[in-house]
C-alpha positions as CSV (number, residue, x, y, z in Angstrom):
1,M,-57.5,0.5,20.2
2,L,-55.9,3.9,19.6
3,P,-53.4,5.3,22.1
4,A,-55.0,7.8,24.5
5,P,-53.0,10.8,23.3
6,L,-54.2,10.4,19.8
7,L,-57.9,10.1,20.7
8,L,-57.8,13.5,22.5
9,G,-57.2,17.0,21.4
10,P,-53.8,18.6,21.8
11,E,-54.5,20.3,25.1
12,A,-56.2,17.3,26.6
13,A,-53.4,15.0,25.4
14,A,-50.8,17.3,27.0
15,L,-52.6,17.2,30.3
16,L,-53.0,13.5,30.2
17,L,-49.3,12.9,29.4
18,Q,-48.4,14.8,32.5
19,Q,-50.2,12.4,34.7
20,P,-48.3,9.9,36.8
21,G,-47.1,6.8,34.9
22,L,-48.0,8.4,31.6
23,D,-45.3,11.0,31.2
24,M,-43.8,11.0,27.7
25,G,-40.8,12.9,29.1
26,E,-38.4,15.5,27.6
27,I,-36.7,14.4,24.3
28,I,-33.8,16.9,24.1
29,Q,-31.0,14.3,24.7
30,P,-32.5,11.6,22.4
31,R,-33.0,14.3,19.7
32,R,-29.3,15.3,20.0
33,M,-28.2,11.7,19.9
34,F,-30.4,11.0,16.9
35,L,-29.2,14.0,14.9
36,W,-25.5,13.3,15.6
37,S,-25.9,9.7,14.7
38,M,-27.8,10.5,11.5
39,A,-24.9,12.8,10.5
40,V,-22.5,9.9,11.1
41,I,-24.5,7.5,9.0
42,Y,-24.7,10.1,6.2
43,L,-20.9,10.4,6.4
44,A,-20.5,6.6,6.1
45,A,-22.9,6.5,3.2
46,F,-21.2,9.2,1.2
47,V,-17.7,7.8,1.8
48,S,-18.7,4.2,1.1
49,L,-20.2,5.3,-2.3
50,Y,-17.3,7.7,-3.1
51,V,-14.6,5.1,-3.0
52,Q,-16.5,2.9,-5.5
53,I,-17.7,5.5,-8.0
54,P,-14.8,5.1,-10.5
55,G,-15.3,1.3,-10.8
56,L,-19.1,1.4,-10.7
57,Y,-20.1,4.6,-12.5
58,G,-16.9,6.1,-13.9
59,N,-16.3,6.6,-17.6
60,E,-14.5,3.2,-17.7
61,G,-16.6,1.6,-15.0
62,L,-19.3,-1.1,-15.1
63,L,-22.2,1.2,-15.7
64,P,-21.0,4.7,-16.7
65,A,-23.2,7.3,-15.1
66,R,-23.2,9.4,-18.3
67,W,-25.3,6.7,-20.0
68,Q,-28.1,7.3,-17.5
69,L,-28.1,11.1,-17.7
70,K,-28.6,11.8,-21.4
71,Y,-29.1,15.4,-22.1
72,S,-32.0,16.1,-24.4
73,G,-33.7,19.2,-25.7
74,K,-35.8,19.5,-22.4
75,S,-35.3,22.4,-20.1
76,L,-33.3,21.9,-16.9
77,W,-36.5,22.1,-14.8
78,E,-38.2,19.4,-16.9
79,Q,-35.1,17.2,-16.5
80,L,-35.1,17.7,-12.7
81,L,-38.8,16.7,-12.5
82,S,-38.4,13.6,-14.6
83,S,-35.1,12.5,-12.9
84,P,-34.4,14.5,-9.7
85,S,-30.6,14.8,-9.5
86,L,-28.1,17.6,-9.0
87,L,-25.9,15.9,-11.6
88,W,-27.8,17.9,-14.2
89,F,-25.8,21.0,-13.0
90,G,-22.5,19.3,-14.0
91,P,-22.1,21.2,-17.3
92,Q,-22.6,24.5,-15.5
93,L,-19.6,23.7,-13.3
94,G,-17.5,22.5,-16.3
95,V,-17.3,18.9,-15.2
96,D,-18.5,15.6,-16.6
97,T,-21.0,13.2,-15.0
98,H,-18.3,11.1,-13.3
99,T,-16.6,14.1,-11.8
100,A,-19.9,15.6,-10.8
101,M,-20.8,12.4,-8.8
102,E,-17.5,12.5,-7.0
103,L,-17.9,16.2,-6.3
104,L,-21.4,15.6,-4.8
105,C,-20.1,12.8,-2.6
106,L,-17.3,14.9,-1.3
107,L,-19.7,17.8,-0.6
108,G,-22.0,15.4,1.2
109,A,-19.1,13.8,3.2
110,A,-17.7,17.2,4.2
111,L,-21.1,18.6,5.2
112,S,-22.0,15.5,7.2
113,F,-18.6,15.5,8.9
114,A,-19.1,19.2,9.8
115,A,-22.5,18.3,11.2
116,T,-21.0,15.7,13.5
117,L,-18.7,18.4,15.0
118,V,-20.9,21.5,15.1
119,E,-24.3,21.1,16.7
120,S,-25.7,24.2,15.1
121,L,-25.3,22.5,11.7
122,R,-27.7,19.7,12.6
123,D,-30.7,21.5,11.4
124,S,-33.4,21.1,8.8
125,V,-31.5,22.9,6.1
126,V,-28.3,20.8,6.4
127,F,-30.2,17.5,6.5
128,F,-32.3,18.6,3.5
129,C,-29.0,19.2,1.6
130,L,-27.7,15.8,2.6
131,W,-30.9,14.1,1.5
132,A,-30.8,16.0,-1.8
133,L,-27.1,15.1,-2.4
134,Y,-27.7,11.4,-1.6
135,L,-30.9,11.2,-3.8
136,S,-28.9,12.6,-6.7
137,M,-26.6,9.6,-6.7
138,Y,-29.2,7.0,-7.6
139,Q,-30.9,7.1,-10.9
140,G,-31.1,3.4,-11.9
141,Q,-27.5,2.5,-10.9
142,L,-27.1,-1.1,-9.8
143,A,-30.1,-0.6,-7.4
144,P,-28.0,-0.6,-4.2
145,G,-30.0,-1.8,-1.2
146,D,-29.0,1.2,1.1
147,R,-31.1,3.8,-0.7
148,V,-34.4,2.4,0.7
149,P,-33.8,3.2,4.4
150,L,-31.6,6.3,4.1
151,Y,-34.1,8.4,2.3
152,P,-36.9,8.1,4.8
153,C,-34.7,8.6,7.8
154,G,-33.0,11.6,6.1
155,S,-36.3,13.2,5.1
156,T,-37.4,12.9,8.7
157,D,-35.2,15.8,9.5
158,V,-36.5,18.2,6.9
159,T,-40.2,18.2,7.7
160,Q,-40.3,20.6,10.5
161,R,-42.6,23.6,10.2
162,V,-41.0,26.8,11.7
163,P,-43.5,29.5,12.6
164,R,-42.9,32.9,11.0
165,G,-40.6,35.1,13.0
166,Q,-38.9,32.3,14.8
167,R,-35.4,31.1,14.2
168,A,-34.9,27.7,12.7
169,R,-33.4,25.1,15.1
170,P,-33.0,21.3,15.2
171,P,-36.4,19.8,14.8
172,D,-38.4,18.6,17.7
173,L,-38.9,15.4,15.7
174,L,-36.2,12.9,16.5
175,A,-37.7,9.9,14.8
176,D,-41.1,8.6,13.9
177,P,-42.7,6.1,16.3
178,L,-45.1,5.2,13.4
179,A,-42.2,4.8,11.0
180,A,-40.3,2.6,13.4
181,F,-43.5,0.6,13.9
182,R,-44.1,0.3,10.2
183,L,-40.5,-0.8,9.5
184,M,-40.4,-3.5,12.2
185,F,-44.0,-4.6,11.8
186,A,-43.7,-5.0,8.0
187,S,-40.4,-6.9,8.4
188,G,-42.2,-9.5,10.4
189,V,-45.5,-9.5,8.4
190,V,-43.8,-10.1,4.9
191,K,-42.2,-13.3,6.2
192,L,-45.5,-14.9,6.9
193,M,-47.4,-13.2,4.0
194,S,-45.0,-14.8,1.5
195,R,-46.0,-18.3,2.7
196,C,-42.4,-19.3,2.7
197,P,-42.3,-22.8,4.2
198,T,-39.1,-22.1,6.1
199,W,-40.7,-19.2,8.0
200,W,-44.0,-21.1,8.6
201,G,-42.0,-24.1,9.6
202,L,-39.7,-22.0,11.9
203,T,-36.6,-23.4,10.2
204,A,-35.5,-20.2,8.4
205,L,-32.6,-19.5,10.7
206,T,-31.1,-22.9,10.1
207,Y,-30.3,-21.6,6.6
208,H,-30.1,-17.8,7.2
209,Y,-26.6,-17.4,8.7
210,E,-24.8,-19.1,5.8
211,T,-27.1,-17.9,3.0
212,Q,-27.3,-14.2,3.8
213,C,-25.6,-11.6,1.6
214,L,-22.3,-11.1,3.5
215,P,-22.1,-13.1,6.7
216,T,-19.6,-12.3,9.5
217,S,-17.4,-14.8,11.3
218,L,-19.9,-14.9,14.2
219,A,-22.5,-16.2,11.8
220,W,-20.5,-19.5,11.6
221,F,-20.8,-19.9,15.4
222,A,-24.5,-19.0,15.3
223,H,-25.1,-21.6,12.6
224,Q,-23.8,-24.3,14.9
225,L,-26.6,-23.8,17.4
226,P,-29.1,-26.7,17.8
227,V,-32.2,-26.8,15.6
228,W,-34.6,-26.4,18.5
229,W,-32.8,-23.2,19.5
230,Q,-32.9,-21.9,15.9
231,K,-36.7,-22.5,15.8
232,L,-37.1,-20.8,19.1
233,S,-35.1,-17.9,17.7
234,V,-37.6,-17.6,14.8
235,V,-40.4,-17.5,17.3
236,G,-38.6,-14.7,19.2
237,T,-38.1,-12.8,15.8
238,F,-41.8,-13.0,15.1
239,V,-42.7,-11.7,18.5
240,I,-40.2,-8.9,18.4
241,E,-41.1,-7.8,14.9
242,I,-44.9,-8.2,14.9
243,V,-46.2,-8.0,18.5
244,V,-43.7,-5.8,20.4
245,P,-44.0,-2.9,18.0
246,L,-47.6,-2.5,19.2
247,L,-46.1,-1.2,22.4
248,F,-44.5,1.7,20.7
249,F,-47.7,3.7,21.1
250,S,-48.3,2.6,24.8
251,P,-49.0,5.5,27.1
252,Q,-47.1,3.7,29.8
253,R,-43.4,4.8,29.6
254,R,-41.8,1.6,30.9
255,L,-43.6,-0.5,28.3
256,R,-42.1,1.6,25.6
257,I,-38.6,1.3,27.1
258,G,-39.0,-2.4,27.3
259,A,-40.1,-2.6,23.7
260,F,-37.0,-0.5,22.8
261,Y,-34.6,-2.9,24.4
262,L,-36.1,-5.9,22.8
263,Q,-35.8,-4.2,19.4
264,V,-32.2,-3.3,20.2
265,L,-31.4,-6.9,21.1
266,L,-32.6,-8.1,17.7
267,Q,-30.8,-5.4,15.8
268,V,-27.5,-6.0,17.6
269,L,-27.7,-9.8,16.9
270,I,-28.3,-9.0,13.2
271,I,-25.3,-6.6,13.1
272,L,-23.0,-9.2,14.8
273,T,-23.9,-12.0,12.4
274,G,-24.3,-10.1,9.1
275,N,-23.0,-7.1,7.1
276,Y,-26.0,-5.0,6.2
277,N,-24.0,-1.7,5.8
278,F,-25.9,0.9,7.9
279,F,-29.4,-0.5,7.5
280,N,-29.6,-1.8,11.1
281,L,-28.0,1.3,12.4
282,L,-30.8,3.4,10.8
283,T,-33.3,1.0,12.4
284,L,-31.7,1.6,15.8
285,L,-31.9,5.4,15.2
286,S,-35.6,5.1,14.4
287,L,-36.1,3.5,17.8
288,C,-34.8,6.6,19.5
289,A,-38.4,7.9,19.3
290,L,-39.1,5.6,22.3
291,L,-36.6,7.3,24.6
292,D,-36.6,10.4,26.7
293,D,-34.2,12.5,28.7
294,Q,-34.9,10.6,31.9
295,H,-33.7,7.3,30.4
296,V,-30.7,8.9,28.7
297,N,-29.7,10.5,32.0
298,F,-29.9,7.0,33.5
299,W,-27.4,5.8,30.9
300,L,-25.1,8.7,31.7
301,R,-25.5,8.3,35.5
302,K,-26.8,11.8,35.8
303,A,-29.2,13.0,38.4
304,D,-32.8,12.9,37.3
305,K,-34.4,16.3,37.5
306,I,-37.9,14.9,37.2
307,S,-39.4,14.5,40.6
308,N,-41.5,11.3,41.1
309,N,-44.8,12.4,42.5
310,D,-46.5,9.1,41.7
311,S,-48.7,7.8,44.5
312,R,-48.1,4.3,45.8
313,L,-51.4,3.2,44.4
314,C,-50.7,4.5,40.9
315,S,-47.2,2.9,40.9
316,W,-48.7,-0.4,41.8
317,L,-51.3,-0.1,39.1
318,C,-48.6,0.7,36.6
319,Y,-46.5,-2.3,37.7
320,L,-49.6,-4.6,37.4
321,L,-50.3,-3.2,34.0
322,E,-46.7,-4.0,32.8
323,L,-46.9,-7.5,34.4
324,A,-50.2,-8.1,32.6
325,V,-48.9,-7.0,29.2
326,W,-45.7,-9.1,29.4
327,S,-47.6,-12.1,30.7
328,L,-50.1,-11.8,28.0
329,M,-47.4,-11.6,25.4
330,I,-45.6,-14.7,26.8
331,F,-48.9,-16.6,27.0
332,G,-49.8,-15.6,23.4
333,S,-46.4,-16.8,22.2
334,V,-46.9,-20.2,23.9
335,V,-50.3,-20.6,22.4
336,C,-49.6,-19.4,18.9
337,F,-46.4,-21.4,18.5
338,D,-47.3,-24.4,20.7
339,L,-44.3,-24.1,22.9
340,K,-43.7,-27.2,25.0
341,L,-40.8,-28.3,27.3
342,D,-39.5,-31.7,26.5
343,S,-37.9,-32.7,29.8
344,T,-36.4,-36.0,28.4
345,K,-34.5,-34.3,25.7
346,K,-34.1,-31.0,27.6
347,V,-35.4,-29.0,24.6
348,I,-38.3,-26.6,23.9
349,T,-40.4,-27.8,21.0
350,S,-42.3,-25.3,18.8
351,K,-44.5,-25.2,15.7
352,T,-46.8,-22.6,14.1
353,A,-50.3,-23.2,15.6
354,F,-52.3,-20.7,13.4
355,T,-53.2,-20.7,9.8
356,Y,-52.5,-18.2,7.0
357,H,-56.2,-17.2,6.9
358,Q,-56.1,-16.4,10.6
359,F,-53.0,-14.3,10.3
360,N,-54.4,-12.4,7.3
361,Q,-57.5,-11.6,9.3
362,F,-55.2,-10.3,12.2
363,L,-53.3,-8.2,9.7
364,Q,-56.4,-6.6,8.2
365,T,-57.7,-5.9,11.7
366,V,-54.5,-4.2,12.8
367,T,-53.6,-2.3,9.6
368,I,-56.7,-0.1,9.3
369,P,-56.5,1.3,12.9
370,F,-52.9,2.2,12.4
371,I,-53.6,4.0,9.2
372,W,-55.9,6.2,11.1
373,I,-53.2,6.7,13.8
374,G,-51.1,8.0,10.9
375,V,-53.9,10.4,9.9
376,L,-54.5,11.7,13.4
377,S,-50.8,12.0,14.2
378,L,-50.2,13.9,11.0
379,T,-52.9,16.3,11.9
380,W,-51.5,16.6,15.4
381,R,-48.1,17.4,14.2
382,W,-49.0,20.1,11.8
383,S,-51.3,21.7,14.3
384,Q,-48.4,22.3,16.8
385,P,-45.6,24.9,16.6
386,C,-42.0,24.0,17.1
387,S,-42.1,24.3,20.8
388,G,-44.8,23.2,23.2
389,V,-45.9,19.8,24.3
390,H,-43.0,17.5,24.5
391,V,-44.6,14.6,22.6
392,S,-42.6,12.8,19.9
393,P,-45.0,13.2,16.9
394,V,-45.2,11.1,13.8
395,S,-45.1,12.4,10.3
396,G,-47.1,11.7,7.2
397,R,-44.3,9.6,5.9
398,G,-45.1,6.8,8.2
399,F,-48.7,7.2,7.2
400,G,-47.8,6.9,3.6
401,E,-45.7,3.8,4.2
402,L,-48.6,2.1,6.0
403,C,-50.8,3.0,3.0
404,S,-48.3,1.6,0.6
405,E,-48.2,-1.6,2.7
406,Y,-52.0,-1.8,2.8
407,D,-52.0,-1.3,-1.0
408,S,-51.1,-4.9,-1.3
409,H,-54.7,-5.7,-0.5
410,G,-55.9,-3.4,-3.3
411,K,-58.1,-1.3,-1.0
412,L,-56.4,2.1,-1.1
413,W,-58.4,5.1,-2.0
414,P,-57.5,6.4,-5.6
415,G,-56.5,9.8,-4.2
416,V,-54.0,8.2,-1.8
417,R,-52.6,6.0,-4.6
418,R,-52.1,9.1,-6.9
419,A,-50.3,10.9,-4.1
420,Y,-48.1,7.9,-3.6
421,D,-47.2,7.8,-7.3
422,L,-46.5,11.5,-7.3
423,V,-43.8,11.3,-4.6
424,D,-42.4,7.9,-5.4
425,R,-39.6,9.4,-7.6
426,F,-38.2,11.2,-4.5
427,Q,-38.0,7.9,-2.5
428,L,-39.9,9.4,0.5
429,V,-42.1,6.4,0.9
430,N,-40.9,2.8,0.4
431,S,-42.2,-0.7,0.8
432,Y,-39.8,-2.7,2.8
433,G,-39.7,-6.5,2.5
434,L,-36.8,-7.9,4.4
435,F,-36.1,-11.6,3.9
436,R,-39.5,-12.2,2.4
437,R,-38.5,-15.7,1.3
438,M,-35.4,-17.6,2.5
439,T,-33.0,-18.4,-0.3
440,G,-30.2,-21.0,-0.5
441,V,-32.2,-23.8,1.2
442,S,-30.3,-26.3,-0.9
443,G,-27.0,-24.5,-0.4
444,R,-25.6,-21.0,-0.8
445,P,-25.2,-20.2,-4.5
446,E,-21.9,-18.4,-5.2
447,V,-20.4,-17.3,-8.5
448,V,-16.7,-17.8,-8.9
449,I,-14.8,-16.0,-11.7
450,E,-11.7,-17.7,-13.1
451,G,-9.0,-16.3,-15.4
452,S,-6.3,-17.8,-17.6
453,N,-3.7,-16.8,-20.1
454,D,-3.6,-20.1,-22.0
455,A,-7.2,-21.5,-21.4
456,V,-5.6,-24.5,-19.7
457,S,-4.5,-23.5,-16.2
458,W,-7.1,-21.4,-14.4
459,T,-6.8,-19.1,-11.4
460,E,-9.7,-18.0,-9.2
461,I,-10.3,-14.3,-8.8
462,E,-10.9,-13.8,-5.1
463,F,-13.1,-10.9,-3.9
464,M,-12.4,-9.0,-0.7
465,Y,-15.7,-9.6,1.1
466,K,-17.9,-12.2,-0.5
467,P,-17.3,-15.9,0.1
468,G,-14.9,-17.5,-2.3
469,N,-11.7,-18.9,-0.7
470,L,-12.8,-21.7,1.6
471,S,-10.1,-20.9,4.2
472,A,-10.7,-17.1,4.3
473,P,-12.8,-16.0,7.3
474,P,-15.9,-14.0,6.5
475,A,-15.1,-10.3,6.7
476,V,-16.7,-7.5,8.8
477,V,-17.3,-4.4,6.7
478,T,-20.2,-2.6,8.5
479,P,-21.1,0.2,7.8
480,H,-19.4,0.0,4.4
481,Q,-21.5,-1.5,1.6
482,P,-19.4,-3.2,-1.1
483,R,-21.9,-2.9,-3.9
484,L,-20.2,-5.3,-6.3
485,D,-20.0,-8.1,-3.7
486,W,-23.7,-7.6,-2.9
487,Q,-24.6,-7.8,-6.6
488,M,-22.6,-10.9,-7.0
489,W,-24.9,-12.5,-4.4
490,F,-28.0,-11.4,-6.3
491,A,-26.5,-12.6,-9.6
492,A,-25.9,-16.1,-8.2
493,L,-29.6,-16.5,-7.4
494,G,-30.5,-16.5,-11.2
495,D,-28.6,-16.8,-14.4
496,Q,-26.3,-14.3,-16.2
497,T,-29.2,-13.0,-18.3
498,Q,-30.8,-11.6,-15.2
499,A,-27.6,-9.6,-14.4
500,P,-26.6,-7.6,-17.5
501,W,-23.9,-5.8,-15.6
502,F,-22.0,-9.1,-15.2
503,T,-21.2,-9.0,-18.9
504,S,-19.7,-5.5,-18.4
505,L,-17.7,-6.9,-15.5
506,M,-16.1,-9.6,-17.6
507,Y,-15.4,-7.1,-20.4
508,R,-13.7,-4.6,-18.1
509,L,-11.6,-7.3,-16.4
510,L,-10.4,-8.5,-19.8
511,Q,-9.4,-4.9,-20.6
512,G,-7.6,-4.7,-17.3
513,K,-9.4,-1.5,-16.1
514,R,-7.8,-0.5,-12.8
515,D,-10.9,1.2,-11.4
516,V,-12.9,-2.1,-11.7
517,I,-10.1,-4.2,-10.4
518,E,-10.1,-2.0,-7.2
519,L,-13.7,-3.1,-6.6
520,I,-12.4,-6.6,-6.3
521,Q,-9.1,-5.9,-4.5
522,T,-8.3,-2.4,-3.1
523,D,-4.7,-3.5,-2.9
524,V,-4.2,-4.2,-6.6
525,S,-1.1,-6.3,-5.9
526,Q,-3.4,-9.0,-4.4
527,Y,-5.2,-9.3,-7.7
528,P,-3.8,-12.3,-9.5
529,F,-3.6,-10.6,-12.9
530,H,-2.4,-7.2,-11.8
531,Q,0.7,-7.3,-14.1
532,E,-1.2,-8.4,-17.2
533,P,-4.9,-8.8,-17.9
534,P,-6.2,-12.3,-18.3
535,A,-6.6,-13.5,-21.9
536,Y,-9.6,-15.7,-21.0
537,L,-12.3,-15.5,-18.4
538,R,-15.1,-17.8,-17.3
539,A,-17.5,-18.1,-14.3
540,H,-18.9,-21.1,-12.5
541,R,-21.6,-21.4,-9.8
542,Y,-20.9,-23.4,-6.7
543,R,-23.0,-24.4,-3.6
544,Y,-21.5,-23.2,-0.4
545,W,-22.2,-24.4,3.2
546,F,-20.6,-23.6,6.5
547,T,-18.3,-26.3,7.8
548,E,-19.1,-28.1,11.1
549,P,-17.0,-28.6,14.2
550,K,-15.0,-31.9,14.3
551,A,-16.2,-34.8,16.3
552,D,-13.7,-34.0,19.1
553,G,-15.2,-30.5,19.3
554,S,-12.2,-28.7,17.7
555,Y,-12.7,-26.1,15.0
556,P,-12.0,-27.1,11.3
557,E,-9.3,-25.5,9.3
558,R,-11.8,-24.2,6.7
559,W,-14.8,-22.0,7.2
560,W,-16.7,-23.2,4.1
561,R,-17.2,-26.3,2.0
562,R,-18.6,-26.3,-1.5
563,V,-19.7,-28.5,-4.5
564,Y,-19.7,-27.6,-8.1
565,D,-23.1,-26.7,-9.5
566,E,-23.0,-25.5,-13.1
567,E,-21.5,-23.1,-15.6
568,F,-22.6,-19.5,-15.0
569,Y,-20.8,-17.7,-17.9
570,P,-18.9,-19.4,-20.8
571,T,-15.3,-18.9,-21.6
572,V,-14.8,-15.5,-23.3
573,H,-12.0,-13.3,-24.6
574,L,-11.7,-9.9,-26.2
575,G,-13.4,-10.1,-29.6
576,N,-15.3,-13.2,-28.6
577,T,-18.6,-13.5,-30.5
578,F,-20.7,-14.3,-27.5
579,L,-19.2,-11.5,-25.5
580,E,-19.7,-9.0,-28.3
581,S,-23.3,-10.0,-28.8
582,M,-24.0,-9.6,-25.1
583,L,-22.5,-6.2,-25.0
584,T,-24.5,-5.1,-28.0
585,Q,-27.7,-6.7,-26.6
586,Y,-27.5,-4.9,-23.3
587,G,-26.1,-1.6,-24.7
588,L,-22.9,-1.9,-22.7
589,K,-20.4,-1.1,-25.4
590,D,-19.5,2.6,-25.6
591,K,-19.6,3.7,-29.2
592,S,-18.5,7.3,-28.5
593,P,-14.8,8.1,-28.6
594,P,-12.9,8.6,-25.3
595,R,-13.5,12.0,-23.9
596,R,-10.8,14.3,-22.6
597,L,-10.7,14.9,-18.8
598,P,-11.9,18.4,-17.9
599,N,-9.2,20.7,-16.7
600,T,-11.3,23.2,-14.7
601,P,-10.1,24.0,-11.1
602,V,-13.1,22.0,-9.7
603,A,-12.2,18.9,-11.7
604,K,-8.5,19.2,-10.8
605,A,-9.4,19.5,-7.1
606,V,-11.6,16.4,-7.3
607,R,-8.9,14.4,-9.0
608,W,-6.4,15.5,-6.3
609,V,-8.6,14.2,-3.5
610,R,-9.0,10.9,-5.4
611,S,-5.3,10.5,-5.6
612,Q,-5.0,10.9,-1.8
613,V,-7.4,8.1,-0.9
614,R,-6.7,5.7,-3.7
615,G,-5.6,2.3,-2.3
616,V,-7.1,2.9,1.2
617,P,-9.7,0.2,2.2
618,A,-13.1,1.7,2.5
619,P,-13.9,0.3,6.0
620,M,-10.6,1.8,7.3
621,L,-11.4,5.2,5.8
622,I,-14.9,5.3,7.2
623,W,-14.0,4.2,10.7
624,T,-11.0,6.6,10.7
625,L,-13.4,9.5,10.0
626,I,-15.9,8.4,12.5
627,A,-13.2,7.9,15.2
628,C,-11.9,11.4,14.4
629,S,-15.3,12.9,14.7
630,A,-16.1,11.1,18.0
631,T,-12.7,12.0,19.4
632,L,-13.1,15.7,18.6
633,C,-16.6,15.7,20.0
634,L,-15.4,14.0,23.2
635,L,-12.6,16.6,23.6
636,H,-15.0,19.4,23.0
637,G,-17.3,18.0,25.6
638,L,-14.5,17.6,28.2
639,Q,-13.4,21.1,27.5
640,S,-16.9,22.5,28.0
641,R,-17.2,20.5,31.2
642,N,-13.9,21.9,32.5
643,K,-14.9,25.4,31.6
644,H,-18.2,24.9,33.4
645,T,-16.4,23.5,36.5
646,E,-14.0,26.5,36.5
647,T,-16.8,28.9,36.2
648,T,-18.7,27.2,39.0
649,A,-15.6,27.2,41.2
650,G,-15.0,30.8,40.5
651,T,-18.5,31.7,41.4
652,Q,-18.3,29.8,44.6
653,K,-15.0,31.5,45.5
654,E,-16.4,34.9,44.9
655,A,-19.3,34.1,47.1
656,T,-17.0,32.9,49.8
657,T,-14.9,36.0,49.6
658,D,-18.0,38.2,49.9
659,Q,-19.0,36.3,53.0
660,T,-15.6,36.7,54.5
661,A,-15.5,40.5,53.8
662,N,-18.9,40.9,55.4
663,A,-17.8,39.0,58.6
664,P,-17.1,41.0,61.9
665,D,-13.5,42.1,62.5
666,S,-13.2,40.9,66.1
667,A,-11.6,37.5,66.5
668,P,-12.4,35.9,69.8
669,E,-9.8,34.0,71.8
670,T,-7.0,35.5,69.9
671,G,-6.5,38.7,71.8
672,G,-6.5,40.8,68.6
673,K,-3.2,39.2,67.5
674,S,-2.5,38.5,63.8
675,D,-2.0,35.1,62.3
676,E,1.8,35.4,62.2
677,E,2.0,36.3,65.9
678,Q,-0.2,33.3,66.8
679,E,2.1,31.0,64.8
680,A,5.2,32.5,66.6
681,E,3.6,31.9,70.0
682,E,2.8,28.3,69.1
683,E,6.4,27.7,68.0
684,E,7.7,29.1,71.4
685,E,5.3,26.8,73.2
686,D,6.7,23.8,71.3
687,D,10.3,24.9,72.2
688,D,9.3,25.1,75.9
689,D,8.4,21.4,75.9
690,D,11.9,20.3,75.1
691,G,14.4,18.7,77.7
692,G,16.5,20.4,80.4
693,D,19.5,20.9,78.2
694,C,17.5,23.2,76.0
695,E,16.4,25.2,79.1
696,D,20.1,25.7,80.2
697,E,21.0,26.9,76.7
698,V,18.1,29.4,76.8
699,E,19.2,30.8,80.1
700,D,22.8,31.3,78.9
701,C,21.5,33.0,75.8
702,E,19.4,35.3,77.9
703,G,22.4,36.2,80.1
704,E,24.5,37.0,77.0
705,E,21.7,39.0,75.6
706,K,21.3,41.2,78.7
707,D,25.0,42.3,79.1
708,P,25.3,44.5,76.1
709,V,22.0,46.1,76.8
710,G,22.9,47.1,80.3
711,D,26.5,48.4,79.5
712,D,25.9,50.8,76.8
713,K,22.6,51.8,75.1
714,E,24.4,53.7,72.3
715,E,26.2,50.5,71.2
716,E,22.8,48.9,70.8
717,D,21.8,51.6,68.4
718,G,24.9,51.2,66.3
719,M,25.0,47.4,66.3
720,E,26.3,45.8,63.1
721,T,24.3,43.4,61.0
722,E,26.4,40.3,62.0
723,E,25.6,40.8,65.7
724,I,21.9,41.1,64.9
725,L,21.9,37.9,63.0
726,E,23.9,36.1,65.8
727,K,21.3,37.2,68.3
728,R,18.4,35.9,66.1
729,K,19.8,32.5,66.3
730,F,18.9,32.3,69.9
């Protein structure tokens, strides 16, 4: 059933949303929070990529970017259409492709950092520039996993239509409820549509924590939870990702807030147990569409300006509706997953109680209505000006994503399919499939590279973030994405022929290229062959598992245990026949002679910046910039609050002064005396209350004071200053 606001016209929907219990609320504070956070994520994305450009895409990196952007006889416009990237403008600036990539990253980082500090910069133009800069970085380079979510969230901010004659401002759109629904709903659906036995058997999380790309230290503790709890966690994941998103479109405000917190719970648990760069942070941002000013003010402990005019009957009906929805959700979970309490073992048993055919029927029933929700919401959005009804609209991007998901059934209209293919190059619409199938059921595959100078004694080359050393704790690198460590995880799932870049990695390590070595160890001194490149290299695949607590409950000395699996890459050296054939086969050997570095002012400036940050760990650099931005914003907020307080105090003081000036001059019970005279009288009264000795002294003083006055009045007129001071003592 479609949400009520989408079934009605704009005016009717606005009136309905103002009814008790159905108020959508103002979205000014969530919009500001969303835009600031989006700028922070762009900052992290650009800095994370920037520190890795020399080793990944530099002239002596794994996959030099200049190989991807080959200039032909086509015009600049034709090249932009075929491969949209600002890197095509590098020759106009007098820089090569490598320098152009670093320049674009620096511009993106500087612009996003400025946007975090200045609110006026968080507008459509700036976010469009950030999106264009980030899109320019990816043209077939190592297929990093972060490009999928960042494009849609970034493009969300550039789709505002500003009426003619009005000044552009930060968009009313803070995030797409339909996009958030599509992301979470598809994340749960693909797990069951893949027919993976671990998801259908509810055992996926018994493998997930140790087999994910880059686990954290907390993943080790989560892996130790009992199996029945792991299966119950899978049930909770399905409910949160498939059922709860249906509440995103509820006209009842508290149901949307409840859905928001359940999604936040899931994302926080994922962040704590796995390093997925900023993907989960982007997911949290998309959920801001479920918030309003009233709830943000509740977080900030600010007074709610919205008066509650709900009648008691309406409030009770809303509470009953919420209770019915949550009860139905719990009952459905119990029935669909056959949840039972085993009192003897004190566990909750669970199993999947529906078939694949039944789930497929449910999916087809739900998908079509929400495609029409996308159509209606797209029409609603573009029919409204920038200001007006405070409803968080949804864009056509979410509609396109739903269409791309429904395309898996082969039932899309040809026109929609052609439109999807037309914009696919701009990465505006993506098909998400998170953990479609659980890998590493028989153990986590991990590739270990070994080097030697004599082919007899071998030394393992340890990476900074991926598992290797059994005693090294899993690292926490969020929101940084170490792309080489990620790709090593993907490479271990297959053989070396499915990862052509791995041959380039072996070749560059044999050459001793510093830029590539810094991808493995930022501190080059930690690299075992930093003084002299290894003469021989080889790679083996192992199976890794998390260790288990000891029988006495104490923690083991190692985090991992492993067994040898097979050879992944044979022993090679420079000039080796196998290595040379692989380089030629994959086109990884640069036949052109080394090029001279450009000496333009832009190129020199870019190289100077690189020299300043070389050797700094990427997570440290990212969090330092984020901390500086947050601190400056906090200081600015406190300064603004102090100014507001001083202004308010000054206004109140002026008002008090005006009231005092307008008050009557007469002062009752004072006899017309001034304040100083009243204070003097009060002091004399206090002196009168002293003992008899004081009274005698006063009488003597009075006698001494009367004598000179009675003898000669002329002496009184010519009395010296010392006598006056002596009298004042009495």
